[in-house]
C-alpha positions as CSV (number, residue, x, y, z in Angstrom):
1,M,5.0,20.9,12.1
2,A,1.5,19.4,12.5
3,V,0.5,16.3,10.7
4,N,-2.4,16.7,8.3
5,I,-4.5,13.9,9.7
6,Y,-6.9,13.6,6.9
7,F,-8.6,10.2,6.7
8,M,-11.7,8.8,5.2
9,T,-14.6,7.6,7.3
10,E,-16.8,6.8,4.3
11,S,-16.1,6.1,0.7
12,T,-17.0,9.1,-1.5
13,A,-16.2,9.9,-5.1
14,E,-14.0,12.9,-4.0
15,N,-11.9,10.6,-1.8
16,K,-11.0,8.1,-4.4
17,H,-8.4,7.9,-7.2
18,R,-9.6,6.5,-10.5
19,L,-7.3,4.0,-12.0
20,N,-7.5,3.9,-15.8
21,E,-7.6,1.0,-18.1
22,S,-4.0,1.9,-19.1
23,D,-3.0,1.2,-15.5
24,N,-3.7,-2.6,-16.1
25,F,-6.2,-2.9,-13.3
26,P,-9.2,-5.2,-13.4
27,D,-12.3,-3.2,-14.3
28,S,-10.4,0.1,-13.8
29,I,-11.0,0.0,-10.0
30,N,-11.3,2.9,-7.7
31,Y,-9.4,3.0,-4.5
32,P,-9.7,5.2,-1.4
33,L,-7.2,7.6,-0.1
34,P,-5.2,6.3,2.9
35,D,-7.3,5.8,6.0
36,L,-5.3,6.8,9.0
37,S,-8.0,6.0,11.6
38,Y,-6.2,2.9,12.8
39,L,-2.9,4.7,13.2
40,V,-4.5,7.7,14.9
41,E,-6.2,5.3,17.4
42,L,-3.0,3.4,17.9
43,A,-1.0,6.6,18.5
44,E,-3.7,8.0,20.8
45,G,-3.4,11.3,18.9
46,D,0.4,11.6,19.2
47,E,1.1,13.5,16.1
48,A,4.9,13.0,16.3
49,F,4.4,9.2,16.4
50,I,2.0,9.4,13.5
51,K,4.4,11.5,11.4
52,E,7.3,9.1,12.3
53,I,5.3,6.1,11.1
54,I,4.2,7.8,7.9
55,T,7.6,9.2,7.1
56,H,9.3,5.8,7.7
57,F,6.8,4.2,5.3
58,V,7.1,6.9,2.6
59,E,10.9,6.8,2.7
60,N,11.5,3.0,2.8
61,S,8.6,1.6,0.8
62,P,9.9,2.5,-2.7
63,S,13.1,0.5,-2.4
64,F,11.2,-2.3,-0.6
65,L,8.6,-2.5,-3.5
66,H,11.5,-2.4,-6.0
67,S,13.0,-5.4,-4.2
68,M,9.7,-7.2,-4.3
69,K,9.5,-6.7,-8.1
70,E,13.1,-7.9,-8.5
71,S,12.2,-11.1,-6.5
72,A,9.3,-11.8,-8.7
73,M,11.3,-11.2,-11.9
74,S,14.1,-13.5,-10.7
75,G,11.7,-16.2,-9.7
76,D,12.5,-16.0,-5.9
77,H,9.0,-16.9,-4.8
78,E,9.9,-17.4,-1.1
79,K,11.5,-14.0,-0.8
80,L,8.5,-12.4,-2.5
81,R,6.1,-14.2,-0.2
82,F,8.1,-13.1,2.9
83,A,8.2,-9.5,1.6
84,A,4.4,-9.5,1.1
85,H,4.0,-10.9,4.6
86,T,6.2,-8.2,6.0
87,L,4.4,-5.4,4.2
88,L,0.8,-6.3,5.2
89,P,0.9,-4.8,8.7
90,Q,2.6,-1.7,7.4
91,L,-0.2,-1.2,4.9
92,T,-2.7,-1.4,7.8
93,F,-0.9,1.1,9.8
94,V,-0.7,3.7,7.0
95,G,-4.2,2.9,5.8
96,I,-3.4,1.8,2.2
97,L,-6.1,-0.9,2.7
98,A,-6.9,-1.3,-1.0
99,A,-3.5,-3.0,-1.6
100,I,-3.9,-5.6,1.1
101,P,-5.9,-8.1,-0.9
102,Y,-3.1,-8.1,-3.6
103,M,-0.4,-8.6,-1.0
104,E,-2.5,-11.4,0.7
105,K,-2.7,-13.2,-2.7
106,I,1.1,-12.9,-3.1
107,E,1.7,-14.1,0.5
108,S,-0.5,-17.2,0.0
109,G,0.2,-17.8,-3.7
110,S,1.4,-21.4,-4.2
111,I,3.3,-20.7,-7.4
112,L,4.9,-17.7,-9.0
113,N,3.2,-17.2,-12.3
114,D,2.0,-14.4,-14.5
115,E,-1.2,-14.0,-12.5
116,L,0.8,-13.5,-9.3
117,I,3.1,-11.0,-11.0
118,D,0.0,-9.1,-12.2
119,E,-1.3,-9.0,-8.6
120,L,2.1,-7.6,-7.5
121,D,1.9,-4.9,-10.2
122,C,-1.6,-3.9,-9.1
123,G,-0.6,-3.8,-5.5
124,I,2.5,-1.8,-6.2
125,K,0.6,0.7,-8.2
126,I,-1.9,1.2,-5.4
127,I,0.8,1.5,-2.8
128,N,2.6,4.1,-4.9
129,Y,-0.5,6.2,-5.2
130,G,-0.9,5.8,-1.5
131,I,2.6,7.0,-0.9
132,E,1.9,10.1,-2.9
133,D,-1.2,10.8,-0.8
134,L,0.8,10.2,2.4
135,K,3.5,12.7,1.4
136,K,0.7,15.3,1.4
137,M,-0.2,14.5,5.0
138,I,3.3,15.0,6.6
């Protein structure tokens, strides 16, 4: 089964999801579909490797994101920061680049407060949209 290696090379309206005000995002931001160009380059076109990386991310990220949310709600800031640090390279591999600034803020956040939890919620929402997009590619 071939991997549908669809990735964006430029931002266009057709290649973005619109996040609504009800999604609690600042200014109802747009975000691009996953950009697999880095993964394709890294894999040197090996579709089996690309599919393996995407499948691993799609299957494991929901529970990982749930764990991050639990860490935030229980006040375990160090566990949350470490999880964000762990997630950052994975987001680069699977091209969910719009979530990276949110995870970077969490990783470097000095205190766990409502603002940081809002950053986590925004990042998780973008990642979940990205997961849905990635599922269509494998």
